[in-house]
C-alpha positions as a Python dict, from the first residue, in 0.01 Angstrom:
ca = {
    (1, 'X'): (0, 0, 0),
    (2, 'X'): (155, -263, -229),
    (3, 'X'): (30, -312, -577),
    (4, 'X'): (-206, -610, -587),
    (5, 'X'): (-89, -925, -762),
    (6, 'X'): (-316, -1098, -1009),
    (7, 'X'): (-468, -1425, -882),
    (8, 'X'): (-282, -1710, -1050),
    (9, 'X'): (3, -1484, -1168),
    (10, 'X'): (367, -1563, -1087),
    (11, 'X'): (471, -1415, -756),
    (12, 'X'): (810, -1295, -883),
    (13, 'X'): (923, -944, -802),
    (14, 'X'): (907, -690, -1088),
    (15, 'X'): (1142, -388, -1086),
    (16, 'X'): (862, -174, -1233),
    (17, 'X'): (639, -214, -926),
    (18, 'X'): (855, 14, -717),
    (19, 'X'): (780, 302, -957),
    (20, 'X'): (403, 260, -952),
    (21, 'X'): (274, 520, -701),
    (22, 'X'): (57, 356, -432),
    (23, 'X'): (-291, 486, -358),
    (24, 'X'): (-592, 387, -156),
    (25, 'X'): (-950, 428, -271),
    (26, 'X'): (-1152, 723, -140),
    (27, 'X'): (-1534, 688, -148),
    (28, 'X'): (-1563, 1062, -204),
    (29, 'X'): (-1396, 1049, -543),
    (30, 'X'): (-1445, 694, -680),
    (31, 'X'): (-1672, 580, -960),
    (32, 'X'): (-1757, 224, -1070),
    (33, 'X'): (-1722, 176, -1448),
    (34, 'X'): (-1904, -116, -1610),
    (35, 'X'): (-1787, -189, -1962),
    (36, 'X'): (-1972, -367, -2240),
    (37, 'X'): (-2178, -609, -2030),
    (38, 'X'): (-2418, -658, -2324),
    (39, 'X'): (-2604, -944, -2483),
    (40, 'X'): (-2379, -897, -2786),
    (41, 'X'): (-2075, -1065, -2635),
    (42, 'X'): (-2176, -1137, -2276),
    (43, 'X'): (-2453, -1391, -2330),
    (44, 'X'): (-2423, -1760, -2406),
    (45, 'X'): (-2757, -1753, -2591),
    (46, 'X'): (-2740, -1432, -2792),
    (47, 'X'): (-2495, -1243, -3010),
    (48, 'X'): (-2155, -1411, -3002),
    (49, 'X'): (-2289, -1708, -2805),
    (50, 'X'): (-2566, -1768, -3059),
    (51, 'X'): (-2321, -1727, -3348),
    (52, 'X'): (-2086, -1990, -3206),
    (53, 'X'): (-2372, -2228, -3148),
    (54, 'X'): (-2499, -2186, -3501),
    (55, 'X'): (-2149, -2263, -3635),
    (56, 'X'): (-2115, -2572, -3419),
    (57, 'X'): (-1837, -2399, -3226),
    (58, 'X'): (-2004, -2345, -2891),
    (59, 'X'): (-1702, -2499, -2713),
    (60, 'X'): (-1491, -2199, -2818),
    (61, 'X'): (-1704, -1982, -2589),
    (62, 'X'): (-1724, -2219, -2293),
    (63, 'X'): (-1452, -2057, -2081),
    (64, 'X'): (-1573, -1706, -2166),
    (65, 'X'): (-1935, -1760, -2077),
    (66, 'X'): (-1870, -1977, -1773),
    (67, 'X'): (-1652, -1696, -1634),
    (68, 'X'): (-1908, -1428, -1715),
    (69, 'X'): (-2199, -1622, -1560),
    (70, 'X'): (-2032, -1751, -1250),
    (71, 'X'): (-1779, -1479, -1163),
    (72, 'X'): (-1812, -1155, -1355),
    (73, 'X'): (-2186, -1089, -1340),
    (74, 'X'): (-2220, -1183, -967),
    (75, 'X'): (-1917, -963, -882),
    (76, 'X'): (-2043, -662, -1073),
    (77, 'X'): (-2393, -707, -930),
    (78, 'X'): (-2248, -706, -579),
    (79, 'X'): (-2044, -393, -647),
    (80, 'X'): (-2345, -224, -803),
    (81, 'X'): (-2557, -297, -497),
    (82, 'X'): (-2303, -145, -258),
    (83, 'X'): (-2220, 159, -473),
    (84, 'X'): (-2592, 230, -515),
    (85, 'X'): (-2669, 178, -146),
    (86, 'X'): (-2407, 440, -57),
    (87, 'X'): (-2477, 683, -335),
    (88, 'X'): (-2146, 639, -516),
    (89, 'X'): (-2143, 705, -891),
    (90, 'X'): (-2177, 432, -1149),
    (91, 'X'): (-2110, 471, -1521),
    (92, 'X'): (-2208, 217, -1784),
    (93, 'X'): (-2029, 187, -2118),
    (94, 'X'): (-2160, -2, -2419),
    (95, 'X'): (-1997, -73, -2756),
    (96, 'X'): (-2161, -110, -3088),
    (97, 'X'): (-2292, 67, -3394),
    (98, 'X'): (-2555, 336, -3370),
    (99, 'X'): (-2642, 304, -3736),
    (100, 'X'): (-2820, 17, -3907),
    (101, 'X'): (-2546, -21, -4168),
    (102, 'X'): (-2263, -28, -3905),
    (103, 'X'): (-2081, 244, -4100),
    (104, 'X'): (-1985, 436, -3783),
    (105, 'X'): (-1754, 156, -3672),
    (106, 'X'): (-1392, 117, -3773),
    (107, 'X'): (-1325, -167, -4016),
    (108, 'X'): (-1143, -356, -3738),
    (109, 'X'): (-1462, -365, -3534),
    (110, 'X'): (-1734, -360, -3802),
    (111, 'X'): (-1724, -726, -3914),
    (112, 'X'): (-1759, -857, -3561),
    (113, 'X'): (-2048, -622, -3480),
    (114, 'X'): (-2226, -717, -3800),
    (115, 'X'): (-2182, -1086, -3735),
    (116, 'X'): (-2343, -1065, -3390),
    (117, 'X'): (-2600, -796, -3473),
    (118, 'X'): (-2464, -536, -3231),
    (119, 'X'): (-2637, -214, -3325),
    (120, 'X'): (-2853, 27, -3129),
    (121, 'X'): (-3212, -84, -3082),
    (122, 'X'): (-3142, -455, -3086),
    (123, 'X'): (-3138, -697, -2794),
    (124, 'X'): (-2770, -761, -2857),
    (125, 'X'): (-2687, -398, -2785),
    (126, 'X'): (-2869, -395, -2452),
    (127, 'X'): (-2698, -444, -2116),
    (128, 'X'): (-2761, -776, -1949),
    (129, 'X'): (-3082, -779, -1744),
    (130, 'X'): (-2899, -870, -1424),
    (131, 'X'): (-2702, -547, -1447),
    (132, 'X'): (-2964, -311, -1587),
    (133, 'X'): (-2886, 55, -1535),
    (134, 'X'): (-3122, 253, -1317),
    (135, 'X'): (-3281, 578, -1420),
    (136, 'X'): (-3021, 856, -1393),
    (137, 'X'): (-2715, 634, -1424),
    (138, 'X'): (-2507, 738, -1727),
    (139, 'X'): (-2502, 492, -2017),
    (140, 'X'): (-2250, 595, -2284),
    (141, 'X'): (-2199, 420, -2615),
    (142, 'X'): (-1862, 398, -2783),
    (143, 'X'): (-1758, 292, -3129),
    (144, 'X'): (-1399, 233, -3034),
    (145, 'X'): (-1240, 5, -2774),
    (146, 'X'): (-1141, 295, -2549),
    (147, 'X'): (-1425, 509, -2428),
    (148, 'X'): (-1206, 816, -2444),
    (149, 'X'): (-1204, 823, -2824),
    (150, 'X'): (-1574, 802, -2907),
    (151, 'X'): (-1795, 896, -2613),
    (152, 'X'): (-1833, 1166, -2350),
    (153, 'X'): (-1683, 942, -2082),
    (154, 'X'): (-1410, 1176, -1963),
    (155, 'X'): (-1646, 1469, -1925),
    (156, 'X'): (-1899, 1248, -1747),
    (157, 'X'): (-1662, 1119, -1480),
    (158, 'X'): (-1519, 1464, -1433),
    (159, 'X'): (-1870, 1604, -1382),
    (160, 'X'): (-1928, 1332, -1125),
    (161, 'X'): (-1620, 1445, -935),
    (162, 'X'): (-1446, 1108, -986),
    (163, 'X'): (-1070, 1096, -998),
    (164, 'X'): (-1047, 727, -911),
    (165, 'X'): (-1205, 468, -1138),
    (166, 'X'): (-1278, 102, -1069),
    (167, 'X'): (-1306, -88, -1396),
    (168, 'X'): (-1517, -399, -1455),
    (169, 'X'): (-1657, -568, -1764),
    (170, 'X'): (-1558, -746, -2084),
    (171, 'X'): (-1323, -804, -2232),
    (172, 'X'): (-1033, -753, -1995),
    (173, 'X'): (-774, -741, -2270),
    (174, 'X'): (-957, -509, -2513),
    (175, 'X'): (-1222, -256, -2408),
    (176, 'X'): (-1150, -275, -2036),
    (177, 'X'): (-774, -245, -2085),
    (178, 'X'): (-804, 20, -2354),
    (179, 'X'): (-1026, 245, -2143),
    (180, 'X'): (-825, 188, -1825),
    (181, 'X'): (-497, 264, -1997),
    (182, 'X'): (-628, 589, -2143),
    (183, 'X'): (-766, 685, -1803),
    (184, 'X'): (-428, 628, -1641),
    (185, 'X'): (-266, 840, -1911),
    (186, 'X'): (-504, 1121, -1821),
    (187, 'X'): (-413, 1114, -1456),
    (188, 'X'): (-696, 910, -1312),
    (189, 'X'): (-608, 656, -1043),
    (190, 'X'): (-732, 327, -1181),
    (191, 'X'): (-816, -12, -1044),
    (192, 'X'): (-899, -311, -1257),
    (193, 'X'): (-1134, -524, -1047),
    (194, 'X'): (-993, -871, -1129),
    (195, 'X'): (-1299, -1079, -1045),
    (196, 'X'): (-1521, -824, -1215),
    (197, 'X'): (-1363, -879, -1557),
    (198, 'X'): (-1346, -1160, -1810),
    (199, 'X'): (-1191, -1242, -2144),
    (200, 'X'): (-1197, -1515, -2407),
    (201, 'X'): (-912, -1697, -2229),
    (202, 'X'): (-754, -1692, -1884),
    (203, 'X'): (-417, -1617, -2040),
    (204, 'X'): (-549, -1299, -2203),
    (205, 'X'): (-709, -1189, -1874),
    (206, 'X'): (-401, -1263, -1668),
    (207, 'X'): (-160, -1094, -1910),
    (208, 'X'): (-362, -771, -1894),
    (209, 'X'): (-383, -777, -1517),
    (210, 'X'): (-9, -841, -1471),
    (211, 'X'): (90, -569, -1719),
    (212, 'X'): (-155, -309, -1588),
    (213, 'X'): (-29, -352, -1229),
    (214, 'X'): (329, -288, -1332),
    (215, 'X'): (305, 91, -1391),
    (216, 'X'): (-49, 191, -1487),
    (217, 'X'): (-257, 132, -1179),
    (218, 'X'): (-376, -139, -945),
    (219, 'X'): (-541, -476, -982),
    (220, 'X'): (-755, -583, -689),
    (221, 'X'): (-1051, -804, -615),
    (222, 'X'): (-1401, -682, -520),
    (223, 'X'): (-1348, -757, -150),
    (224, 'X'): (-1049, -527, -140),
    (225, 'X'): (-1229, -251, -329),
    (226, 'X'): (-1533, -260, -104),
    (227, 'X'): (-1323, -276, 210),
    (228, 'X'): (-1113, 27, 113),
    (229, 'X'): (-1425, 228, 27),
    (230, 'X'): (-1596, 135, 353),
    (231, 'X'): (-1868, -52, 163),
    (232, 'X'): (-1791, -404, 280),
    (233, 'X'): (-2102, -619, 294),
    (234, 'X'): (-2208, -969, 405),
    (235, 'X'): (-2262, -1077, 41),
    (236, 'X'): (-2639, -1089, 100),
    (237, 'X'): (-2714, -735, -17),
    (238, 'X'): (-2999, -714, -265),
    (239, 'X'): (-2904, -624, -618),
    (240, 'X'): (-3226, -441, -710),
}
């Protein structure tokens, strides 16, 4: 199986691709990972979106929130519906402080979290309503970009029997990439679901996808993921 190319990316051949071991997805050992789909940075009207509006800079978030609303959320909702219908594991990750003074965050992350009010117990810290976790689905908070450094993510997916991870969420070039890279380094077979991720700019998203597919894992769209897992639907499956 050839490594998937990123939509919109140059179709040139890359010498590294030949060294990236191919693999197909197996429903018996695959988990869906949903990263940081929170009101803090995933909503046009709260958190980052509200901050930009208050500063008169809403246009800076136009691409980001258009992508989240029209592509990322619908794609993740579709994947969620199919994984749930077939009993495949789903793991949610959030990012943000768990302390009211934000002191548990690194300085590089603290100022942003403070500016958008991303701390446990606030609306901003919650996962978007359209993607709400169900009872029994793991929801792990992290205080770093990679879930491997500040949560029980690795133990959780191991306990679920997952050795293949399909990554979705925001932002492609930070928390999604950081977690997926660390997963690859730990021997997990990883897929970044291209239409299930978004970033502040298309260039950031594309650069991550192109680079990840070189040696770290695969980049594929939701249709490919569902087809390989035997979960293909007619796109009318209910999300609830």
